[in-house]
C-alpha positions as CSV (number, residue, x, y, z in Angstrom):
1,X,-5.3,4.3,-57.3
2,X,-4.5,6.4,-54.2
3,X,-7.5,8.7,-54.8
4,X,-9.9,5.7,-54.9
5,X,-8.6,4.2,-51.7
6,X,-9.6,7.3,-49.8
7,X,-13.3,6.6,-50.6
8,X,-13.6,3.4,-48.6
9,X,-14.8,2.8,-45.1
10,X,-13.0,4.2,-42.2
11,X,-10.6,1.7,-40.5
12,X,-12.0,-0.1,-37.5
13,X,-10.4,1.1,-34.3
14,X,-10.0,-1.7,-31.7
15,X,-9.6,-0.5,-28.1
16,X,-8.4,-3.0,-25.5
17,X,-10.7,-3.6,-22.5
18,X,-9.9,-1.9,-19.2
19,X,-7.7,-3.9,-16.8
20,X,-9.6,-6.0,-14.4
21,X,-10.3,-4.6,-10.9
22,X,-10.0,-7.1,-8.1
23,X,-13.4,-7.9,-6.6
24,X,-12.3,-7.0,-3.0
25,X,-11.9,-3.4,-4.1
26,X,-15.5,-3.3,-5.2
27,X,-16.9,-4.3,-1.8
28,X,-18.4,-1.5,0.3
29,X,-16.5,-0.3,3.4
30,X,-18.6,-0.3,6.6
31,X,-18.9,2.7,8.8
32,X,-20.8,2.8,12.0
33,X,-23.4,0.1,12.1
34,X,-24.6,0.1,15.7
35,X,-27.7,1.7,17.3
36,X,-28.1,5.4,17.5
37,X,-25.5,6.8,19.9
38,X,-26.8,8.4,23.1
39,X,-23.8,9.2,25.1
40,X,-20.7,11.2,24.3
41,X,-18.5,8.1,24.3
42,X,-20.9,6.3,21.9
43,X,-20.8,9.4,19.6
44,X,-17.0,9.4,19.6
45,X,-17.0,5.7,18.8
46,X,-19.5,6.2,16.0
47,X,-17.6,9.1,14.5
48,X,-14.3,7.1,14.6
49,X,-16.0,4.2,12.8
50,X,-17.4,6.5,10.2
51,X,-14.0,8.1,9.7
52,X,-12.4,4.7,9.3
53,X,-15.1,3.7,6.8
54,X,-14.5,6.8,4.7
55,X,-10.8,6.4,4.7
56,X,-11.2,2.8,3.6
57,X,-13.6,3.9,0.7
58,X,-11.2,6.7,-0.4
59,X,-8.2,4.3,-0.4
60,X,-10.1,1.9,-2.5
61,X,-11.2,4.6,-5.0
62,X,-7.6,5.8,-5.3
63,X,-6.4,2.2,-6.0
64,X,-9.1,1.7,-8.6
65,X,-8.2,5.0,-10.2
66,X,-4.6,3.8,-10.4
67,X,-5.6,0.5,-12.0
68,X,-7.8,2.2,-14.6
69,X,-5.5,5.2,-15.3
70,X,-4.8,5.2,-19.0
71,X,-1.2,4.6,-20.0
72,X,0.5,5.1,-23.3
73,X,-0.4,7.5,-26.2
74,X,-3.9,8.8,-26.5
């Protein structure tokens, strides 16, 4: 009997869906959106806005990675 039971189909493996990611984390972060800077002060403002946008995006990516990080046995 045991020998014959090994000839059947493989068992179906059901994996749970990934946890939901909040929609606000999927929105893009804005960087500098103004006109092309022409003065040193405008360049500094634009660079600061780009830096804030990149930090925002990196923070969101880290949060999403924490939400989707697998837990439990593999």
